[in-house]
N, C-alpha and C positions, 0 to 999 in steps of 0.2 A: 088515042090511047093514053099518051102522056098527060093530056089535059084532064082526062078522067081521073088518073092516078093522083094528080096534083090537087084536084078538087076534093077528093074523098076525105082527107083529114079535116078540111074545113066543114064539110057536111056533117061528119061524125061529131065534131065539136059542137056544132049548132044543135044537133039532135040531143046531145047530152045536156046541153044548157037548158033546153026546153023541157026534157023529160025527167031530169033528176031533181029532187027537192033541193031548194036553195038552203044553204046554211044560214042560221040566224046571225044577225050582225053582232059583233063583239060589243060587250058593254064598255062603258067608260071605266078606265082603271081608277081605283081609289087613290087618293093622295097619300103621300108618305106618312102624314100624321095619322091617317085612318088605319093604314097598315100597321103602324107602330102600336096603336091602341088594340087592334085585333090580336097581334102577337102577344101583347101583355096579358090579355084575357086568356089566351090558349096556354101560355106558360103557367098562369095561376091555376087553371083547371087541371092540367096534366101533371103539375108539380115538377116540371122539367126545369133544369137550371139555366139552360141557354139555347139559343137558336140563331142562325144567320139566314137571311132571306135576300134574294135578288129577284128583280122583275125585268124581263126583256120585253120590249115593245117594238114592233116593226123591225125586228132583227138587231136592235141596239139595246145596250144596257141602260135601263131607265131609272132603276132604284136599287140601292144596296144598303143593308144595315145589319147590325149584329146586336144581340140582346142578351142580358144576363151575364153569367160568369163562365170562365173557362177551366177552373180547377177548384179543388176543395179549399184553397186559401182565399178564394173570393176575388181573384184577379179578373178584370173584365174581359169578356169575349169581344173581340173587335173584328172589323172587316178584313184585317190582315193576320188574324190568328190562324195558324196552321191546324187543319182539321183532317181527319181520316176520310178519304174519298170512298172507301169500300167498293161496292159493285158499280158505282158510277164510272169506275175505271173501264168497265166493259164498253160503255158508249164511246169513250175516248179511243179505245183499241179499235172498235169498228170503224171509226173515222180514219184512223191510220191505215187500216186494211184497204179502205176504199181509195185512199191516195195511191197505194201500191197497185190497185186495179187500174186507176187512171194512168199510171206509168207503164202498164203492160207487164208488170212483174208477177201478178197473180190473176187468175180467172176464177170467178165465184163458183162455177159449176164444173170445173175440171178437178178430178180426184186428186187429193193431196199426194198420193203416191207418185204422181207425175212430176211433182215439185221436189222430190227427194232423190238423192243419188242411190240410196239403199233402202231395202224394205224397212218399214217403221219398227217392227219388233227388234231390229238389230241396233237401234239407238239406245245406248246405255245412259246412266245418270250423268248429269252435268258434273265435270270434275271439280268445280268450285262450290256449287250448291247442289248436292246430290238429290235434294227433294224439289228442285225447280220444276221439273217436268214429271209426267206420269211414268210408271213402270211399263214401257211399251212391249217389253219381252212377254208380258202376260197375254198379249194378243197373238202370239205365234200360231196358236191353233184355231184362230177365228179369222177367216179371210174377209169377213165383212168390213174390216178396217180399210180395205182397198176401195170401198165405195164412198168413203167420207170426203166431202168437199168443203171449201171455205164457207160456203153458204150454210151448210149444216152445222158447222162450228158456231157461226154467228147467230143461228136461229135455235140453238139448244136442241138439236135433233140428231146428235151423233149416236145416241143410245147409251152414252156414259152416265154414271151417277154424277152428282154435283162434284165430288172429288173421290179419287180412288181410295183414299185412306179412311173414308167412312163406310166402305164396304165391309161386311162381316169378316171376310178373309183378308182384307186389306190388299186386294188385287184389282187390277183394272179389267172391267168387263163391259161388253156391249150387250145391253139388255133388250134391244129391238133393232130391226133393220134400219140402218141409218137413213134419215130423211123422212121417216114415216110418221113420227110423232114429236110433240114438244115435251121435253122434260128438262127442267133447268139444269145447266151443267157448266160450271166454271172449268171443268176438266176439258171440255171441247174447245174452249177459248185457248187454254194453255197448249193444246195440241197444235192449233194454228200458230201460236207464238213459236213453238219449236220449228215449224216448217219455215217461218220467216227468218229465224235466226240460224237455221242449219240447212236450209234448202239449197237448190242448185245455184251456184254463183253465176253460171253461164246465163241464167235468165234474170239476174239482178237480185237474187236473194242472198242469204248469209248476212243479214242486217240485224243490228242490235235494236230491239224495240224501244228500249229506254232512250237511245239516241234519236230515234225517229220521233218519239214523243217530245223530247227536248227541243227539237227543231220547231215543232208546232207551238210549244209553250213559249219559246223565244219570240216567234213571229207574232203571237197574240199578246205579248207583254205579260205573260203569266210567270212572274219572277220568283214566286214562292211555291211553285208546283213541281213535283217530280214523281216518277213511278218507283223511286226508292227513297229511303230515309237517309238524309245526309247528317252524319255526326257533326256536332258543332252548330246545329241550327239554333238560332236565337231562342230565348225562353218563351216567346209568345206562341205557345203550343197548347192546344186543348187536351186536357185529360177527359175522362168520361164518367158516366153514371149508368148503372144497370137499372132494371125496372124496380128494384128495391131501394133505389137511391144510394147505392154503395159506390164509392169512387173506384174508377178503373184506370189503368195506365193507358197512355196513347199508343196506338199501333205504330211500330217502327219497323217496317219491312226492309230487310237488307238486300233483297233481290227483286228484280222485276217479275211480277206475276200479274198478267193482264186480267185475271179474274178479280183482282181487288187489292193492288198494292199502292195506289196513289195517295199522296199527301197533297193538300191544296188549301186554298182559302176561298171564302165566298167572293171576294173581290176578283181573284184569278178565275175561278171556275165560271163565274158569270160571263166572262169574255169568251170562254169556250162555248157556253150555251148559246150566246149570240151568234158565233160563227157557225155552229151546227144548224140552228134553225134558219139562218139566212143562206146557208150553202157556201160560205166563205171557205176556200181551201179545197173544194171539190168541184169536179165537173158537174153540170146540171144532171147528167145521166146518173152519176154515182150518188149524188145527193138524193135524187128521187129513189134510187134503188134501196137506200138505207131505210126509208120510211114507207115503202110500199109493203103490202101484206105478202110476205114470202111463205108463211106456213100458218094455216088456220089453227087457232088454239081451241081445243075441245074439252078442256078440263074445268073442274069447278073452281080451282084455285092454283096459285103458283106452287104451293107446297101442300102436302108432301110430294115427293118425287114419284114418277111412274104411276100416276093416277089413271083410272079407266076413263074412257070418253063419257061425257054426259050424254043422255038421250038427245037426239038431234033437236027436239023441240025446246030443250033447255040450254042449248049452246048459244053463246052470244055470237051472232053472225059476223060482226065487224071486228072481233078480237083476233089479232094475229101477231106472230113474231115478225118484226122487221129484222134488220141487221144490227145487233147489239142493243136494240130497243124493242119495246112492245108498242103496237099501233092499234088504233081504234077510230071509230067515227062517232061523232056526237052532234049536239045541236049547233055547234059553231064550226062543224066540218071535221076534216081529218086531223088527228092528233097523234102524238107519240109520247112515251115516257120511259123512264128508267129509275129504279130505286136502288138503295144501298142500305144494308142492315146487318148489324151483328149485335152482340149482347149489350153494347152501349152506344152504338151508332145508328142514327136515323137520317137518311138522305133521300131526297127525291128531286127529279127533274121532270116537269110536266109542260108540254108545249102544244100549241095549236098552229097548224100550218098556215092557214089563210091569213091570219093577222100577224104571223111570226112573233107570237107572244109566248113567253115561258115564265113559269115560277120555279125557281131553284131554292131548295131548302137544305141546309146542312145543320145537323145537331149532334153533339157529343153526349147527349142524354137521350137514351132510347125512348123514354116516356113521351118526348115531344111528338113522336110519330102519331100518336092518337089524335093529334090536332091537325094533321096534314090535310085531310079532306076539307075540313072547315076553312082552313086558310086558303087553299087553292081556289075554292069556290068563292070566297070573299073577294079575291083578287081578280080572277078570270071569269067568274060567273059559272053558269051550268055548261060544262063542256063534255059531259058524259064520261068523265074519267073512270076507268075500271078499277078503282081502289078496292072494291069488294073482292075482286079476283086476286089482286096483289096481296092483300093483308088478311082477308077473312076477319076473324075476331082476334088476330094476333097483333094488330097495330099497337105499338108502345110496350111490347113484351120482349124480354130478353130471349 
């Protein structure tokens, strides 16, 4: 009996190897000079003022460069220029959460109510930053909050809007049964942040997420990255431009908000990308959990929120939410990505698992986004990246 059980995984693996289509081999990566020339072409075409690019190969940083200018004065954008991380913060947060899972302090599929000493609606505003968390008192009449788990927060399936303050009545609502659908929600991430920071100390919670992030940043040598803005930062900071080419100030967040408060540099964040794609800092099980398909995505695009399901025949079968990232399958095998966008920010991280290759792009000019597909394909080749779902016709627009 034991011999049969021990043999089964080997037989299953052999069957999968024979029956599943093989991923195409990765193409040779272009040299740095070729990447530079391609970026120059994209900047000219999109009229963007600057962009920073990093390439990860076999889990190691292989190339980093910055192009153009960082402000209206014309100061150069460099690899150490502090840039706004936007929603790439969510991928960093998911990585931190999975470290807590490894430590036994969180369980992905245990309801968050079991991690709190009191019912969620009883948690009031933060005394220092009243708008740091959601208005959980609004959920007092909706018991569905009791179903929400960490996995649902990380897969955008809590039922919350992206943020409570964009609701017509500026209240927090659950729009569908938690776990049933994908609808992008920074609010779900922030709920999980609350649980980590105010959860049961007996199980190892009550931890400051900013401090947890700093521990990782220090370990990885990310000396110019933080989840909050530090006053007195040196002047090598990127301002921004909207889609009309109008200068915009740099985002300077005074509180940790895991939906998007990170400041970083291309040099720093490339180190995190290398750690993430290689699994550095996580157990193999937790690393695999991050990029496995946790929830099939059935919508035509990332936005608008609360879209109806596409007809089954039109759904992309391989598109799913992982934990803090979106996952897909393409000609080079399984991949994952995360974007970051606001009126002047355009960021993307696109990775292929088999080759442990990634392209990381940061730009403080939103117009650069219109060249992301072109640049990722130039560097990685055809990987089947679902940028049509991510952007639709909105790439490069504020």
